[in-house]
C-alpha positions as CSV (number, residue, x, y, z in Angstrom):
1,M,110.0,73.4,70.7
2,A,113.7,72.6,71.7
3,E,114.7,71.3,74.8
4,E,116.5,73.4,77.5
5,P,120.1,72.6,77.8
6,T,121.3,70.8,80.5
7,D,123.6,72.2,83.7
8,A,126.5,69.9,82.0
9,E,125.7,70.9,78.5
10,L,125.7,74.9,79.6
11,L,129.0,74.1,81.3
12,A,130.5,72.5,78.3
13,R,129.2,75.4,76.2
14,H,130.9,77.6,78.4
15,T,134.6,76.1,78.5
16,A,134.5,75.7,74.5
17,G,133.9,79.6,74.4
18,D,130.2,80.2,74.4
19,P,129.9,83.7,76.0
20,D,126.5,83.3,77.2
21,A,126.1,79.7,78.5
22,F,127.6,80.6,81.9
23,G,125.4,83.4,82.6
24,L,122.4,81.4,81.6
25,L,123.6,78.7,84.1
26,V,123.8,81.1,86.8
27,H,120.5,82.6,86.0
28,R,118.9,79.2,86.3
29,H,120.4,78.4,90.1
30,R,121.0,82.0,91.0
31,D,118.1,82.4,93.9
32,R,119.3,79.1,95.7
33,L,122.9,79.9,95.5
34,W,122.1,83.4,96.8
35,A,119.7,81.8,99.7
36,V,122.7,79.8,100.6
37,A,125.0,82.7,100.7
38,V,122.7,84.8,102.8
39,R,121.8,82.6,105.5
40,T,125.2,81.3,105.8
41,L,127.0,84.7,106.4
42,G,123.7,86.2,107.7
43,D,124.4,90.0,105.7
44,R,123.5,90.8,102.4
45,E,126.7,92.7,101.5
46,E,129.0,90.0,102.8
47,A,126.8,87.3,100.9
48,A,126.7,89.5,97.6
49,D,130.7,89.9,97.5
50,A,130.9,85.8,98.5
51,L,128.7,85.0,96.0
52,Q,130.4,87.1,93.1
53,D,133.8,85.7,94.1
54,A,132.4,82.1,93.8
55,L,131.0,82.9,90.4
56,V,134.3,84.2,89.3
57,S,135.8,81.1,90.6
58,A,133.6,78.7,88.9
59,F,134.0,80.9,85.8
60,R,137.5,80.3,85.8
61,A,137.3,76.4,87.2
62,A,134.9,75.2,84.7
63,A,137.4,73.8,82.5
64,G,138.4,71.3,85.5
65,F,135.1,70.2,86.2
66,Q,135.4,66.4,86.0
67,G,131.7,65.5,86.2
68,R,132.0,63.6,89.3
69,S,129.0,65.4,91.0
70,A,126.1,67.5,89.8
71,V,126.9,70.8,88.1
72,T,124.6,72.2,91.1
73,T,126.5,70.5,93.7
74,W,129.8,71.6,92.3
75,L,128.5,75.2,92.3
76,H,127.0,75.2,95.8
77,R,130.3,73.9,96.9
78,I,132.1,76.7,95.6
79,V,129.6,79.2,97.1
80,V,129.7,77.5,100.5
81,N,133.5,77.6,100.5
82,A,133.5,81.2,99.7
83,C,131.1,81.8,102.4
84,L,133.1,80.1,104.9
85,D,136.3,81.6,103.7
86,R,134.9,85.1,104.6
87,A,133.4,83.8,108.0
88,R,136.9,82.3,109.1
89,R,138.6,85.5,108.1
90,G,136.0,87.4,110.2
91,A,134.7,89.2,107.5
92,V,131.3,88.9,109.0
93,R,130.9,90.8,112.3
94,R,129.2,88.0,114.2
95,A,129.1,89.7,117.5
96,E,127.7,93.0,116.3
97,S,124.3,93.9,118.2
98,L,121.2,94.6,116.1
99,D,121.4,98.0,117.6
100,Q,124.6,98.6,115.7
101,R,123.2,97.6,112.6
102,P,121.2,99.6,110.0
103,E,117.5,99.3,110.7
104,G,116.1,96.4,109.2
105,T,119.3,94.6,107.9
106,A,118.4,91.3,109.6
107,E,115.0,91.3,108.0
108,R,116.1,92.0,104.9
109,A,118.8,89.7,104.7
110,L,116.1,86.5,105.3
111,G,113.6,88.0,102.6
112,P,110.3,89.5,102.7
113,A,107.5,88.5,104.7
114,E,103.9,89.0,103.8
115,G,100.9,91.2,105.1
116,A,100.2,93.5,108.0
117,E,100.6,92.0,111.4
118,S,101.9,88.6,110.0
119,H,104.8,90.8,108.4
120,A,105.8,92.2,111.6
121,V,105.7,88.3,113.5
122,R,107.4,87.0,110.7
123,A,109.9,89.8,110.6
124,E,110.6,89.4,114.3
125,T,111.2,85.8,113.8
126,R,113.7,86.0,111.0
127,R,115.6,88.5,113.1
128,E,115.8,85.9,115.8
129,V,116.9,83.1,113.5
130,A,119.2,85.1,112.0
131,D,120.9,86.4,114.9
132,A,120.9,82.8,116.5
133,L,122.5,81.4,113.4
134,A,125.2,84.0,113.5
135,A,126.2,82.9,116.8
136,L,127.2,79.4,115.6
137,P,130.7,78.4,114.2
138,A,130.6,78.7,110.6
139,D,130.8,75.0,109.7
140,Q,127.8,74.3,112.0
141,R,126.0,77.2,110.4
142,A,126.5,76.0,106.7
143,A,125.4,72.5,107.8
144,L,122.1,73.8,109.1
145,V,121.5,76.1,106.2
146,L,121.8,73.4,103.6
147,V,120.0,70.6,105.7
148,D,117.1,72.3,107.6
149,M,117.0,75.4,105.8
150,Q,117.5,74.4,102.2
151,G,116.1,71.0,102.5
152,Y,119.2,69.1,101.2
153,P,119.6,65.4,102.0
154,V,122.4,64.7,104.5
155,A,124.2,63.0,101.9
156,E,124.1,65.9,99.3
157,A,124.9,68.1,102.0
158,A,128.0,66.4,102.6
159,E,129.1,66.1,99.0
160,V,128.7,70.0,98.6
161,L,130.4,70.6,102.1
162,G,133.4,68.1,101.1
163,V,133.0,66.3,104.5
164,P,131.6,62.7,105.4
165,V,128.0,62.1,106.0
166,G,128.6,61.8,109.8
167,T,130.4,65.0,110.0
168,V,127.5,66.8,108.7
169,K,125.2,65.0,111.0
170,S,127.4,65.8,114.0
171,R,127.4,69.4,112.9
172,C,124.0,69.6,112.6
173,A,123.2,68.2,115.7
174,R,125.6,70.4,117.8
175,G,124.0,73.3,116.0
176,R,120.5,72.6,116.9
177,A,121.8,71.9,120.4
178,R,123.1,75.5,120.4
179,L,120.1,77.1,118.6
180,L,117.5,75.4,120.9
181,P,117.8,77.6,124.1
182,L,117.7,80.8,121.6
183,L,114.8,79.9,119.7
184,R,112.8,77.4,122.0
185,H,110.2,80.1,122.4
186,L,109.4,80.4,118.8
187,G,108.6,76.6,118.4
188,P,110.5,73.8,116.8
189,A,110.1,74.9,113.3
190,A,111.7,78.2,114.0
191,A,115.0,77.6,112.3
192,T,113.4,76.4,109.2
193,R,111.0,79.5,108.7
194,G,111.5,82.0,106.0
195,A,113.5,79.4,104.0
196,G,111.6,79.7,100.8
197,P,112.3,81.3,97.5
198,D,111.7,85.0,98.5
199,D,115.2,85.3,99.5
200,R,116.3,87.1,96.3
201,P,119.5,89.2,96.0
202,A,119.2,92.8,95.8
203,T,122.9,93.5,94.7
204,V,123.5,90.7,92.4
205,P,121.5,90.8,89.2
206,R,120.0,87.9,87.5
207,G,122.4,86.4,84.6
208,T,125.2,88.1,86.3
209,A,128.4,86.4,85.1
210,P,132.3,87.8,84.8
211,A,133.1,89.0,81.2
212,P,135.0,86.1,79.5
213,T,137.6,89.1,78.7
214,A,137.8,90.2,82.4
215,V,138.4,86.6,83.7
216,P,141.3,84.7,82.2
217,R,140.5,80.8,81.8
218,G,142.6,78.4,83.6
219,T,143.3,80.2,86.6
220,A,141.2,78.6,89.0
221,P,141.7,79.5,92.8
222,M,140.4,76.3,94.3
223,T,140.2,72.9,93.6
224,V,136.8,71.1,92.9
225,P,136.0,67.7,91.7
């Protein structure tokens, strides 16, 4: 049985003109990329748009990948940058109250919960965590999503965010301090609940990748190592 190609091999195939390689790479990491996007932005539609923007950027920038980091780190950095760009532009209405959102938006954004009574309890927890995260500055939110919710080591989160390790630690500490008064009643593990693989996109289909003829190569909108 043939071995699965590595991420680096798929990226190399893509830059060499293989029309399927990038889609395979995206399919492999799509769920985790989506979880980072939806938790960073707190809105499924915004997250789907940011993820699509990021995939287009990665598609175009692949030829410039220099292998100084893992392909997954490179992909996550592009996704986080796309999310932070949207947040900084005010595309996410962080101050919008739950009463103004379509019913169930926050619960859906953090993924499905399981079973009867536990469903209601967990959905309420997810709603409160989502709203608390939305109140944080985008940089602190991204650091907490990577470290506390996605389980990245601080050093790897620093590489994804393109900042020193100390900056990630500082952002996490400030973010946790701001979250604590909002989530104290839920217990110390509240911010990490619902952080598993259930958070799958509804609007970004598996294996989605920009068509090679629709995205000209060599026009990367961002510089990534």
